[in-house]
C-alpha positions in Angstrom: 217.9 42.6 52.0 218.2 46.0 53.7 218.9 46.0 57.4 216.2 47.8 59.4 217.4 50.8 61.3 216.6 50.8 64.9 216.2 53.9 67.1 216.8 53.5 70.8 214.0 54.5 73.1 214.4 56.9 76.1 216.1 55.6 79.3 214.0 57.9 81.4 210.5 59.3 81.7 209.8 62.5 79.6 210.7 65.7 81.3 211.9 69.1 80.1 215.4 68.2 81.2 218.2 69.0 78.7 219.6 65.5 79.2 216.3 64.0 77.8 216.6 66.2 74.7 220.2 65.3 74.3 219.4 61.6 74.6 216.8 61.9 71.9 219.1 63.8 69.6 221.8 61.1 70.2 219.3 58.4 69.4 218.1 60.0 66.2 221.5 61.2 64.8 222.6 57.9 63.2 219.3 57.5 61.3 219.3 61.1 60.2 222.9 60.8 59.0 222.0 57.7 57.1 219.0 59.4 55.5 221.3 62.3 54.4 223.8 59.9 53.0 221.1 58.0 51.1 219.7 61.2 49.6 223.1 62.5 48.5 223.9 59.1 47.0 220.6 59.4 45.0 221.9 62.7 43.6 220.5 65.4 45.9 222.9 68.0 47.1 223.8 67.8 50.8 222.7 71.4 51.4 219.3 70.8 49.8 218.8 67.6 51.8 219.5 69.4 55.1 217.3 72.3 54.1 214.5 69.9 53.2 214.8 68.1 56.6 214.7 71.5 58.4 211.7 72.5 56.4 209.9 69.2 57.3 210.7 69.6 60.9 209.4 73.2 60.9 206.2 72.0 59.2 205.7 69.4 62.0 206.1 72.1 64.7 203.7 74.4 62.8 201.1 71.7 62.6 201.5 70.9 66.3 201.1 74.6 67.2 198.0 74.9 65.1 196.6 71.9 66.8 197.7 73.2 70.2 199.7 70.1 70.8 203.3 71.1 71.5 205.8 68.5 70.3 208.8 69.9 72.1 209.8 71.6 75.4 
């Protein structure tokens, strides 16, 4: 059975503080690294996996801007 990956929640209320963004990045990094490893083990090149993740992130930002719902500060 596969172990579920847990992502830590924020330790503070949302604000535009750099520390909040860094905390979020720190919480997501292990899961993103695992995702990249899984994709490369499946046969995808690391460069293509990273490009795909960046493309997906850009699509999320584009959709949020079109919906006038900023997802980042």
